[in-house]
N, C-alpha and C positions, 0 to 999 in steps of 0.2 A: 502493501502500500504507500503510497508517494503522500507526501503533506506539501499543499501551494499556498504562499501568502499572497493575498491578492495585492499586499502590500508588493511583492517581489516583482511582481507580473506588471503593474503600470509604471516601475520603475525601469523597464526592459521594455515598456511602450513609446519612448522615444520625448516620454515627458520632462525628463532631464531634470532641472533644479524645483519647479511646483511639487515634484511629489518626493524633495525632499522636507517639504514643512508639514505632512501626513503624521499624524500623532496619533493614530489606531493601523490597526492591520485584521485581517480577517482569511485563518487559515482555513483550506479546504480539506478533506480530506481524498483523494482521488483510489479510488480501490483498480483492480486488475479490469476493471469492463470498460472503467471512467478515458477520460483522455485531454490530452491538450498541445494545441496546436498556435501557430499562428500564419498570417498567411497578410502579405502589402495586398495593398487596393490603391485604385487611382482614380480618383473622382473629375469631372467635367473641368472644376474650377481651382483647382489644388497639386499638391505634390502625393508623393507616394505617403503613404502611413501604414504602419502596423497594428493589423488588430488581434487579438491575443483571443482563444477559443477555449471554454473550461468545461468538461462535463462529467460529472459525477453524480450519479444516482439522479438524485430528481430536483437537481443545480446543473441550468445549465444557463451559461452566462458569454458573455463576450463584452471585451475591455477595450473602447474606442475614446483614439484625442480629438477633441473639438474643439477649437479656436485656444488651444493652448491648456487644453485641461483633460486628464484622465477622468474619464464615465464607464462607470459600470453600469451595464446590460442586462437585464433578465429577460430568459426566453418566457415569451408565451404563444398561447395558442393561436397557429396563421390556418390557412389553407391549405396553401404552398408553399413550400420554402420554411427559411426560418425568420420568425421574427422579433426582435429583443425589442425591450424598451428602458429609457433611461427616462425618466423625469416627462416632458414632453421631447424627447427624440426618440426618433424610432429607424432602426438599422433590421434592414427585409435583404435578408443575402438568398439567393438561389441558384445553386451552379455557381457560376465563376462572375455573377454580378448580384450588383446588391445596390440598394436605394439607402441615402441617407435623408429623412426628413423631421425637423421642424415642427410638429402641428400644431402650435402657434401661433405659427409667421406659414397664412395662408400662400400655395406653391412653392415654398420651399423645403426643395424638393434638388439631391444631386444622386443622378447616374454614376455609378462606381462601378468597375473591372477588375479584376486580380487582376496585378501588373504580370506584364507578357503572357497572358491567357491566351488561347488560339480558337478566338471564335471567330465563325461563319463570316463572311462579305453580306 
């Protein structure tokens, strides 16, 4: 069984000095059926960024950097793909594609894809 600290994950997500101010951490045990992986995405309006995914039993999390802040998203029910929510932000993935939406700002949706993904023309 592997233990993983959310604070440690956040530090590897590219947030740098911003995470040094965090005073608490959360530990999650990842059993043999669980997983931890990272994907690099590129959205229409930005630089590449890394998203970490933690799956352990009932816990499915995505750690996404937004506006120089590391956000922890939790998986919620979706009809298709994997949908994660953190406050007003929604991170939705399906295959090599993803969208990032701020539900409080109408029309604020960014289309993203896994960096170097071979997508059909």
